[in-house]
C-alpha positions in Angstrom: 61.5 -77.0 82.2 58.7 -77.0 79.8 55.3 -75.3 81.1 52.0 -76.5 79.6 50.0 -73.8 77.9 46.3 -73.6 78.7 45.3 -70.4 76.9 46.4 -67.8 74.5 45.1 -64.1 75.0 45.3 -61.7 72.2 45.1 -57.9 71.9 42.7 -56.9 69.1 43.8 -53.8 67.2 47.0 -54.4 65.5 47.2 -58.0 66.6 44.1 -59.8 65.2 42.7 -57.0 63.0 44.4 -54.4 60.9 42.5 -51.4 62.2 45.3 -49.3 63.4 45.8 -47.0 60.3 42.0 -46.3 60.5 42.1 -45.8 64.3 44.9 -43.2 64.0 43.2 -41.4 61.3 40.0 -41.3 63.4 41.8 -40.0 66.4 43.6 -37.4 64.3 40.2 -36.2 62.9 38.7 -36.1 66.3 41.4 -34.0 67.9 42.0 -31.7 64.9 40.1 -28.7 66.3 41.8 -28.8 69.5 45.4 -29.8 69.5 48.3 -29.3 66.9 48.8 -32.2 64.6 50.5 -35.3 66.0 52.6 -37.8 64.3 51.0 -41.4 63.9 53.7 -42.6 66.3 52.8 -40.1 69.0 49.1 -40.8 68.6 49.8 -44.5 68.9 51.5 -44.0 72.3 48.4 -42.4 73.5 46.2 -45.4 72.9 45.4 -48.3 75.3 42.3 -46.8 77.1 38.8 -46.0 75.9 38.8 -42.8 73.8 36.8 -40.8 76.5 39.7 -41.2 79.0 42.4 -40.6 76.3 40.7 -37.3 75.3 39.9 -36.2 78.9 43.7 -36.5 79.4 44.5 -34.4 76.3 41.7 -31.7 76.1 40.5 -28.8 78.0 37.3 -30.0 79.3 34.0 -32.1 78.9 32.8 -29.9 76.1 35.9 -30.5 74.0 35.8 -34.3 75.0 32.2 -34.6 73.8 32.9 -33.0 70.5 36.0 -35.0 69.9 33.9 -38.1 70.8 31.3 -37.2 68.3 33.9 -36.6 65.5 35.6 -40.0 66.4 32.3 -41.9 66.2 31.3 -40.3 62.9 34.6 -41.0 61.3 34.8 -44.5 62.5 31.2 -45.3 61.6 31.8 -44.4 58.0 35.2 -46.1 57.6 34.4 -49.7 59.1 35.2 -51.3 55.8 38.9 -50.3 56.3 39.3 -52.7 59.2 40.5 -56.1 57.8 41.6 -59.4 59.6 45.3 -60.0 59.3 46.3 -62.9 57.2 46.1 -66.2 59.0 44.1 -64.8 62.0 41.2 -67.2 61.6 43.8 -70.1 61.0 45.8 -69.6 64.2 42.4 -69.4 66.3 41.2 -72.5 64.6 44.5 -74.4 65.4 44.4 -73.3 69.0 41.0 -74.6 69.4 41.9 -77.8 67.6 44.8 -78.1 70.2 42.4 -77.7 73.1 43.8 -74.3 74.1 41.4 -71.6 75.2 41.5 -68.2 73.6 40.6 -64.7 74.9 40.8 -61.1 73.8 42.0 -58.3 76.2 41.6 -54.8 74.4 41.7 -51.3 75.4 38.8 -50.7 72.8 35.3 -50.1 74.1 33.0 -53.0 74.2 30.4 -51.7 71.6 33.0 -51.2 68.8 34.8 -54.4 69.9 31.8 -56.4 69.5 31.1 -54.9 66.2 34.5 -55.8 65.0 34.0 -59.4 66.3 30.8 -59.9 64.6 32.2 -58.5 61.3 35.0 -61.0 61.4 33.1 -63.8 63.0 35.5 -63.9 66.0 32.8 -65.0 68.4 33.0 -68.5 67.1 36.7 -68.8 68.3 37.2 -66.5 71.2 35.9 -67.6 74.6 36.3 -64.7 76.8 36.5 -60.9 76.3 37.6 -58.0 78.5 37.2 -54.5 77.0 38.7 -51.0 77.9 35.5 -50.0 79.5 34.7 -53.0 81.6 37.1 -51.9 84.3 38.0 -48.5 85.8 41.7 -49.2 84.9 43.4 -49.7 81.6 46.7 -50.9 80.2 49.4 -51.1 81.3 47.6 -51.8 84.6 47.3 -55.6 84.4 43.8 -55.9 85.9 42.1 -56.7 82.8 44.5 -59.4 82.0 44.0 -60.8 85.4 40.3 -60.8 84.9 40.8 -62.8 81.8 42.9 -65.4 83.3 40.3 -65.8 86.2 37.7 -66.3 83.6 40.0 -68.8 81.9 40.8 -70.7 85.0 44.5 -70.3 84.1 47.5 -69.2 86.0 50.0 -66.6 84.6 52.6 -69.1 83.6 50.0 -71.3 81.7 49.3 -68.3 79.4 50.7 -66.6 76.5 49.6 -63.0 75.5 50.2 -61.4 72.0 49.9 -57.6 71.5 51.4 -54.8 69.5 51.8 -52.1 72.1 54.3 -51.4 74.8 51.5 -51.4 77.4 50.8 -54.9 76.4 54.3 -56.0 77.3 54.3 -54.1 80.6 51.0 -55.5 81.7 52.0 -59.1 80.9 55.3 -58.9 82.4 53.7 -57.2 85.7 51.8 -60.5 86.4 54.2 -63.0 84.9 52.4 -63.7 81.6 54.8 -64.4 78.7 54.0 -61.7 76.2 54.8 -61.6 72.5 55.3 -58.1 71.1 54.4 -57.4 67.5 56.5 -54.3 66.7 55.3 -53.6 63.2 58.7 -52.2 62.4 58.6 -49.4 65.0 61.3 -48.6 67.5 60.7 -50.1 70.9 62.6 -48.9 74.1 65.1 -51.3 75.6 63.1 -51.6 78.9 60.1 -52.9 77.0 62.2 -55.2 75.0 63.7 -56.8 78.1 60.1 -57.4 79.5 58.8 -59.2 76.4 59.0 -62.8 76.1 59.6 -62.6 72.3 59.5 -59.9 69.8 58.4 -60.2 66.3 57.7 -58.0 63.4 54.2 -59.0 62.1 51.1 -60.6 63.3 51.8 -63.5 61.0 55.2 -64.0 62.7 53.3 -64.0 66.2 50.9 -66.7 65.0 53.6 -68.9 63.9 55.4 -68.4 67.1 52.3 -69.2 69.1 51.7 -72.5 67.2 55.3 -73.5 67.9 55.1 -72.4 71.5 51.9 -74.3 72.3 52.9 -77.3 74.3 56.3 -76.3 75.1 58.4 -73.1 75.8 60.8 -72.4 72.8 
């Protein structure tokens, strides 16, 4: 049976904007004085919460967390120009609006930097609702943030698609029955995550095409 779609929710980093290379370099720079070098993949697996929470889980105490945060902010502030929109990002948001589907972002990124990215890429014109990593005490894969988005959109889980590039996106969506598209960016994904994803694609462009096709019917 086809299920009408009321809304599409997007993750931000790695889904709408190509910020992940810069983010990983910023985290590596922040952690450099305190932990042995980590691979980009291992760093990626640590993401999903605001950086203060991530650093608190990795470092010895508040002093190290404060220094790491300062290093992260300084690096990020001088490398904003490296964050680019993925090809077709504005087009898919415009097409969803034309199809009378509501759109939202649920990100683990903090609100301050999220809003800066949204202003830079003119996302406020297309995105109706926003829940950030520091808006709630929990973070991905806890689905509380996604539930909050659905409440604001006035949509039930089976009326929504969610697109993200992290395992925690899939786990959160699956936990409350939201069909989740995983953008894998060529990385290996565990079988238990693959089973919970509604669809798996390689790139954001692939996800945008799939969402266009899926709006109005389940494919």
